[in-house]
N, C-alpha and C positions, 0 to 999 in steps of 0.2 A: 711527533702526534698525526699530524694530517696524515701521513701514510698508511696508517691502519683505515681511514676514510674513504670505501669505496667509488664515491663519487671526487676525487681530488686525485687527477689523470697526470698533473704535470708533474716536474722532478724525477720522473724515472730515468733509467735507461733507454728506454726509447722512445717513441715520437706519440704522444697522446692517440693519435688516431688509431694506433696500435693498440694503446692499451683502454681503449673505448672498445674495441672492435674484440679482444678475446677474455674485457670482463662480459659483456653482453652474449658472447657466445659460450663463456663457463656457467653463467647465470640460466640460458636457453638451454643446457643439455642437463644442469639437475633439475629446473622444472618438467622437463619432458621425459625424465628419466633415461636418458642416453648414455647411460654408464659402459665402462668399457666391456666388450665381448671378448671372452678366452674362446673363439670359436671354432672347438673343437668337436662341435653337433654330437655333443655327448659322450664323446670318446676322450683317451687321454693326452695330455698336453702332448703337442710335436714341434721338437725344435730341432729339425737337422742340421741345420746350420748355426745354432748356440744354444748346445748341448747341454750347456751350465742349465739354463732356466728350464730345463725339462728335468732336474734334478732336487730343485730349490722342494721342500716339502711335498705334501701332499696336493694333489690338482686343487681341493678345497681351498686348503692352506694358500698357495702360491694364488689365487684368484683372490681371496681377503684380500691379501699385498697388494697385488693389482689395485684396488678397489679403493685401498687407502691410501695407495699414491697418488690415486686420480685425485679424490678428495684433498688429501692435504695441500697438490698443487692449486687447485681451484681455493685455496684459504687463503694462501699462500698469494696468489694471483691477484686475490680483490683486497687482501686486508695489510699487504705491507708494500716495500718502496721495490720489491725483489720480482718485477713481474717476468722478468726472464726465465729465474729460477723455476719460478711456479707454472709458465706455460711447457718449461720442459720436460716437469714433473706428467703433466696431462699429457702431454705428445709422446709422453715413451709410455703411459697407461695404455693411449688410446693402440700403440703401435704393439704391443704385445700378443692381444688379441689377433690382431693380421695375423703375424709370424705365429702363431701356434695354428692356425687352424687349415686341416688338410685339404678339404674338399671344397672351401669357398671363398670367396674376396668379396668384402665391402669398399666400394669404391668412395660411397660418403664417408664411413669412418676413417679412411686411408686419409682421401681429404683435408678432413678436420684434425685429425691428428697432426698433419703436414702446415695447417694455419698455426697451431702453438709451436710447435716445431720452427718453423720461419720465424715465427718472432722472437724463440728464444735463441735464435743466431744472428738476430736483427740489432741495429745500433742508431747514434741518431745521423752518425755516416751514410748508413744503408737506407734509413727513411723507410720506407713501406718497399721497396723494389724489390726485395726478397719474395713478398707476397702476390705482386705484379707479377712475376716471372714465375710465380708457381701456377697462376692463374692461365699465364700462357702457354706453359707445357700442358696444363690439364687441355686445354683445349686443343694444341698441337697433337697430342699422344692421342685422343677421342677423334681427330677427324685423320688419323693417319690411316687407322684403325679401319674406318669405316673406308675409306681410300682403297684399299689393298682387297676389300670384302664386295664381290660381286650384286651380291643380294641388295647393297645399299645403293648401289644405280641401277636395280632394276627394280625396286619397290617392297623385292620379297619382305627385308627387313621391317620395313612399317607394316606392311602387312599383318607379319606375324604377331606385332606389339600391342596394332590399336585393334585387329579383328578375333584374330585368334586366340592370342594371350588375353586380352583385356574386354574383348568385344564391345567396344565402343559405339553403343546406337546412333548418336548423334552424329560421329564419323561417316560410317556404315551410310547412313543415311545420305549425306554430301558426295561420301565416292559412286553412291550408284546412277551420280548424276553427269558420272564423266566414263570411259571407257573401261572397261576393266584392268584395274590395277594401275591407271594413270596417275590419279591423285596420288597412289601411295608412291609411285617412283619421283615424281614431283615436289614429295615433300623429305624423298630420302636422300635425292639431289640439292635440295634446301637447305636441310642439314648442313650439309658436306660442306656447302659455298659459307654456311651463317660461320660454323665452328674456323676454318682457317682467316675468315675474315675477321673474327674476335681475338684470333691469337697472335695478328698482324698489328692491329691495333692498340695491343695490350703492351707491344713492342717500344711505343714511344707514349710517355707521360702525356701529352699534351692530347693524346685522342682517347685516353682511357674512357671519357664520357660518353665517347659513340659505342666505343667497348660497350659498356654495362648498356646503353640502348638496347642494340641488338642481343645481349645476354636475356635481357628480362623478353621481346621477341622468339629467342630459343626455347629458353626454359618457363615461361608462366603457362602456354597452351598445352604444354606437357601437363604439368602439373594439374591444369584446368582437366584435360582428357582422361587423362587414368588416377585422376584423384590420389596424387601422392605426395609427398615431399622428399620419398628417397631417403629416409630417415632425417640424421641433421644436414643434410645437404646443401638444403635450399638454404638456410637460416647461415649457415657456415661460408657459404656463395657467396649471400649479402653483406655480411659483416664482414668479408674478405675486401669484398668491392668499396663497403664502405670505407674502409681504411684507405683505401689510394683517394680520398676527399681530401680537401684540409680545411683541419679544426679552427671554427673561426674564435679569436681571441677573443672578440669582443662581442657583446650580442645588444644592441640597442634597443631603447625603451622607447616608444612612440605613447603618450597618454590619451591622444586622441581614437588609437584604435587597441590598445591591448589592455587588457585585466589589471589594474593597479593590486587587485587584490593577489591574483595569480604571480602576478610580478614579483611581490613582496614574500611569496612564498617561495618562489623560485630563487631568489636572493638568497633565504635561509641557508639553501641548500648549493649556494656557488662558494665552494673553495678554490675553485679558479681562476674568479675574479675575470670574471665574463661578463657581467652585466651591468650595465652602464646603470646610474639612477633613473630614477620615475616619480615624476608626480603627478598631479593630479587626483579626482576623486571620482571620476564619472562613474554613471550609471553601470554596474553590473550586467552583463548578459551573457548569455549560450556563443552568441555568436563573437564575441571578445574571450570568452575563455579559449573557443576553438582557434581564433586568429592567434590569441598568445601561443598556443600549444606548436601552432602550426610555425612561426617566428620565432620560437624558441625551441625549434626541433635538435639541434645540437646540445642543448643543456643534457647532461649524462643526468638528471632525473629524469628528464621527455623518454630520453634514448631508452632509459632501464624501465619505464612504463609504457613502451611498444615493443620492448621485448615480452612483458608480462603478456601484452595482450598478442603478441606473436603465440608463444608458448599456447594459449587459450586456444587458440581459432585451430593452431595444428591439434591440440587435445582433443575438437570437437569436431573436427573433420571440415570447418567451415571455411573452405579453399578461395572461393569468391571473394568473399573479403579480406582474406589477407592478400590475393592475386589484385585487389583495388588498392591497399595499405601500401603494399608493396612500388605500384606505380606513381601514387601521389606522392609519395616519401621522396619517389627520384623525381619529380619532377619540381618538387619544390626546395630540395634540397641540393641533388645531383647536377641538374642541367643549367641550372646559374655560377655553376663553379668552371663550365668549359672555357671562359677567356682566360682564367689561372690556373687551367690545370698543370700548365707546364713547369709550375714553380714548385719545387721539393715540401712535402706538407709539414709545416708548424716549423719547418727549423727558422725559416726566415721571421717566423713570430715572432720566437719564442728565444 
């Protein structure tokens, strides 16, 4: 019966890091309405390589079936022990839209679907290595595309993106302080260098933390400048990186620092035997509550709350608080793990 509880992440066919990651991502997709898109842009389905998919029912019936597959997969993913089966259903549902689109490609949905498919192919032996290599391929592919495009070396691509297309006033004001096109050229070359460096750092588990730091430097300024999360891409990227961290099997309580009331509440939701007993009846305060939330960040209930908060911030376009939240989470939870990053997630602790 414990497997019906979405907070219970142990005892599955994949490591707890992946269970947490794909469950948070699934909840985020539901909250933001990021359902599979059958991207035919108003036309009929187009499956030149898999003709059978173009012959099943009408377009409306097919799209309904894909959506049911997606929602059923999320249900299995959240409320059963068959995490890989649920992830497979969600990943395949997202893939159908990409395969059916004649004139578009959504990197955001492709990457998100691959996170689920990599989870479906993972086990305790592979840990989260498939996710790590997926990230490395993402950056390597994007970087090679830029390396062979002269516009990235001259700065024309950045100029088109930030000036012509989005007309970002703050960027144009700073750019005016340099000779024409110099800032765009520097940024274009900087992106090329950052992406190849991230790809290289991802090849070793011991340097993943530093790859995450450079990813923050690469992605968050673009999010702020263009005021876009690129669909589900940003949150899928955060959860993919988060799965590479070590999930703590024990969360210690300090009655001098933590809120006993909040710890008791989290203990009621502790189905993974994470929380150590905590005594004391110190006076409650907002500072204690905040400190407790930060110290217990790895608790599934806290992670779910952060997922809901992220969805709200994205829904209402509050990207500055979202950026600060991502930086704070990295500093509090990810950066301290750099010394033990070589250890495969959870296998030693379970």
